[in-house]
C-alpha positions as CSV (number, residue, x, y, z in Angstrom):
1,M,-1.8,-41.1,48.3
2,R,-3.9,-38.1,48.3
3,R,-7.3,-38.3,50.0
4,E,-10.2,-36.5,48.2
5,A,-10.4,-34.1,50.9
6,D,-7.4,-32.6,50.3
7,T,-7.8,-31.8,46.9
8,Q,-11.1,-30.3,47.5
9,T,-11.9,-27.2,49.2
10,S,-14.5,-26.8,51.4
11,G,-16.3,-23.6,52.0
12,T,-13.8,-20.1,52.0
13,L,-9.9,-20.3,51.9
14,S,-8.1,-18.3,54.6
15,P,-6.9,-15.2,54.2
16,I,-3.2,-16.2,54.2
17,V,-3.9,-19.1,51.7
18,Q,-6.1,-16.7,49.6
19,A,-3.1,-14.0,49.4
20,N,-0.9,-17.1,48.0
21,Q,-2.8,-18.3,45.4
22,P,-2.0,-16.8,42.1
23,P,-4.3,-14.0,40.6
24,S,-6.8,-15.2,38.9
25,L,-6.7,-14.5,35.1
26,P,-9.2,-14.0,32.9
27,D,-10.2,-17.1,30.8
28,A,-7.1,-18.0,28.4
29,R,-8.8,-20.9,26.6
30,P,-8.7,-19.7,23.0
31,T,-12.5,-19.2,21.6
32,P,-12.9,-19.9,18.1
33,R,-13.2,-16.2,17.2
34,R,-9.7,-15.6,18.7
35,M,-8.3,-18.9,16.7
36,N,-9.5,-17.3,13.7
37,F,-7.9,-14.3,14.2
38,V,-4.6,-15.6,15.1
39,G,-4.9,-18.1,11.9
40,L,-5.8,-14.8,10.0
41,L,-3.0,-12.9,11.3
42,L,-0.4,-15.9,10.9
43,I,-1.5,-16.5,7.3
44,G,-1.6,-12.8,6.3
45,S,2.1,-12.6,7.4
46,L,3.4,-15.6,5.5
47,L,1.7,-14.0,2.6
48,V,3.5,-10.7,2.8
49,L,6.9,-12.2,4.0
50,P,8.2,-13.4,0.0
51,A,7.3,-9.9,-1.3
52,V,9.0,-8.3,1.5
53,M,11.9,-10.4,1.3
54,A,12.0,-10.0,-2.5
55,R,11.8,-6.1,-2.5
56,S,14.3,-5.5,0.0
57,G,17.0,-7.0,-2.3
58,L,16.4,-4.5,-5.2
59,D,18.6,-1.8,-6.0
60,A,17.5,1.3,-7.6
61,E,19.1,0.2,-10.7
62,T,17.3,-3.0,-10.8
63,Q,14.0,-1.2,-10.1
64,T,14.6,1.5,-12.6
65,L,15.0,-1.6,-15.4
66,L,11.4,-2.9,-13.9
67,V,10.0,0.2,-14.0
68,E,10.9,0.3,-17.9
69,A,10.4,-3.2,-18.8
70,V,6.5,-2.9,-17.5
71,T,6.2,0.5,-19.3
72,A,7.4,-1.4,-22.4
73,A,5.4,-4.2,-22.0
74,A,1.8,-2.1,-21.8
75,D,3.1,-0.1,-24.6
76,L,3.4,-2.6,-26.8
77,D,0.4,-4.9,-25.1
78,A,-1.6,-1.6,-25.4
79,Y,-0.5,-1.2,-29.0
80,H,-1.3,-5.0,-29.9
81,S,-5.1,-4.5,-28.7
82,R,-5.9,-1.5,-30.1
83,C,-4.0,-1.3,-33.7
84,R,-4.0,-5.3,-34.4
85,G,-7.0,-6.8,-32.4
86,D,-4.6,-9.1,-30.2
87,G,-5.9,-8.1,-26.1
88,S,-4.1,-11.0,-25.1
89,G,-1.3,-9.0,-22.9
90,R,0.8,-11.5,-24.1
91,R,3.8,-9.2,-23.4
92,T,3.1,-8.3,-20.0
93,E,2.6,-11.8,-19.1
94,N,6.0,-13.1,-20.4
95,L,7.2,-10.3,-18.1
96,N,5.4,-11.5,-15.2
97,K,6.5,-15.0,-15.7
98,L,10.4,-13.7,-16.1
99,I,10.5,-11.4,-13.0
100,V,8.6,-13.9,-10.6
101,G,11.0,-16.4,-11.9
102,K,13.9,-14.6,-11.7
103,L,13.4,-12.0,-8.9
104,R,10.6,-13.5,-6.9
105,T,8.4,-10.3,-7.4
106,T,5.2,-9.4,-9.9
107,V,4.3,-6.9,-12.1
108,L,1.6,-5.8,-10.2
109,T,3.9,-5.2,-7.1
110,V,6.6,-3.5,-9.5
111,Q,3.7,-1.0,-10.3
112,D,2.7,-0.6,-6.8
113,D,6.1,-0.3,-5.2
114,F,8.3,1.4,-7.7
115,F,6.3,3.5,-10.0
116,P,5.5,7.0,-8.4
117,E,1.9,6.5,-8.3
118,R,2.3,3.8,-5.4
119,S,-0.8,2.0,-7.0
120,Y,-1.3,-0.7,-10.2
121,R,-4.7,1.0,-11.0
122,R,-3.5,4.3,-11.2
123,V,-0.5,3.4,-13.1
124,Q,-2.2,1.2,-15.5
125,A,-4.4,4.1,-15.9
126,R,-1.7,6.2,-16.8
127,L,0.1,4.2,-19.0
128,E,-2.9,3.6,-21.0
129,S,-3.9,7.7,-21.6
130,D,0.2,8.3,-22.3
131,F,0.1,5.5,-24.7
132,V,-3.1,6.8,-26.3
133,E,-1.7,10.4,-26.7
134,R,1.3,9.2,-28.2
135,L,-0.8,6.7,-30.6
136,Q,-3.1,9.6,-31.7
137,A,0.5,12.1,-32.2
138,A,1.5,9.2,-34.5
139,G,-1.5,9.6,-36.9
140,G,-3.9,6.9,-34.9
141,C,-3.3,3.2,-35.8
142,Q,-2.6,3.5,-39.5
143,G,0.0,6.1,-38.9
144,A,1.9,4.0,-36.6
145,K,1.3,0.6,-38.7
146,D,2.7,3.2,-41.5
147,S,5.7,4.3,-39.3
148,T,8.8,2.2,-37.4
149,W,6.9,3.1,-34.4
150,P,5.5,-0.5,-33.4
151,E,9.1,-1.7,-34.4
152,E,10.6,0.5,-31.7
153,L,8.0,-0.6,-29.6
154,R,9.2,-4.1,-29.8
155,Q,12.8,-3.7,-29.7
156,R,12.4,-1.2,-26.3
157,Y,10.5,-4.3,-25.1
158,E,13.0,-7.3,-26.0
159,T,16.0,-5.2,-24.8
160,A,14.2,-4.7,-21.2
161,I,13.4,-8.5,-21.2
162,E,17.0,-9.3,-22.5
163,A,18.5,-6.9,-19.6
164,I,16.3,-8.4,-16.9
165,R,17.7,-12.0,-18.1
166,Q,21.2,-10.6,-17.6
167,L,20.2,-9.9,-13.8
168,P,22.2,-12.6,-11.5
């Protein structure tokens, strides 16, 4: 049994005892700020991990297929929005559901990582301006409706969707 006097120090320690003491460390107790930082770092890394894992397994052929599918969906949605008054973005949403379920990635991730612009905002702006140029070349909405262009857009989209469905 220890006495209280043994556990407490009175006065200063001798130089030998001080030399054998472990070096004093700064206060290692977690502070709220430190805990918040560590928590945010952990949450951030967990959120990024699935996207990194999903992207690393996609080969160049699959990436090209995804770029084509996103482009086809954007073109068909732009046609329906501008010429048919349907601004739902249904084809892009359906594509997004398919690739999330199949490949664990999203349309925005494809636009960020696999398009040359490396920014979904720039990709979307380019896809929109490219579509408008092609629409004007087709004679506007009326010229497009009178041609086979809407059917070609739909067929291109359906082909891309079916190719993604066939992926393992």
